[in-house]
C-alpha positions as CSV (number, residue, x, y, z in Angstrom):
1,X,-61.7,32.6,-23.2
2,X,-58.2,33.8,-22.0
3,X,-56.3,34.1,-25.2
4,X,-56.6,36.7,-27.7
5,X,-58.5,36.0,-31.1
6,X,-56.7,36.4,-34.6
7,X,-58.8,36.7,-37.6
8,X,-57.4,36.5,-41.2
9,X,-60.1,37.4,-43.8
10,X,-59.9,37.2,-47.7
11,X,-62.2,38.6,-50.4
12,X,-61.9,37.5,-54.0
13,X,-64.2,38.8,-57.0
14,X,-66.8,36.0,-56.0
15,X,-65.9,34.8,-52.4
16,X,-65.5,35.7,-49.2
17,X,-63.5,34.0,-46.6
18,X,-62.3,34.1,-43.0
19,X,-60.0,32.1,-40.4
20,X,-60.3,32.5,-36.5
21,X,-57.3,31.4,-34.7
22,X,-55.6,31.4,-31.4
23,X,-52.0,31.1,-30.3
24,X,-51.3,27.7,-28.5
25,X,-48.9,27.0,-25.7
26,X,-45.8,26.9,-28.3
27,X,-46.9,30.4,-29.8
28,X,-47.9,28.8,-33.0
29,X,-51.1,30.2,-34.5
30,X,-53.8,27.4,-34.5
31,X,-57.0,27.6,-36.2
32,X,-60.4,27.5,-34.4
33,X,-63.0,28.0,-37.3
34,X,-63.1,28.6,-40.9
35,X,-65.9,30.3,-43.0
36,X,-66.5,30.7,-46.6
37,X,-69.4,31.7,-48.7
38,X,-69.9,32.8,-52.4
39,X,-71.0,36.4,-52.8
40,X,-74.8,36.9,-54.0
41,X,-75.5,39.0,-57.2
42,X,-75.8,42.3,-55.4
43,X,-72.7,41.5,-53.3
44,X,-70.9,41.2,-56.6
45,X,-71.2,44.8,-57.4
46,X,-69.6,45.9,-53.9
47,X,-66.1,47.3,-54.3
48,X,-62.9,45.4,-53.2
49,X,-62.6,47.2,-50.1
50,X,-66.3,46.6,-49.2
51,X,-65.9,43.0,-49.8
52,X,-63.0,42.9,-47.4
53,X,-64.8,44.6,-44.8
54,X,-67.8,42.4,-45.3
55,X,-65.6,39.3,-45.0
56,X,-64.4,40.7,-41.8
């Protein structure tokens, strides 16, 4: 891979998700992969900052 990767992550009360992107030739961010999953019962007890770290 010759281009830098960009990752955006999100954590809600019940779900974590992330998008992996790279800039195309025009400099526009283009998605490469998506990830989303519901949190398990023990993960729901994490603080919001812990959920964001987990999503990353």
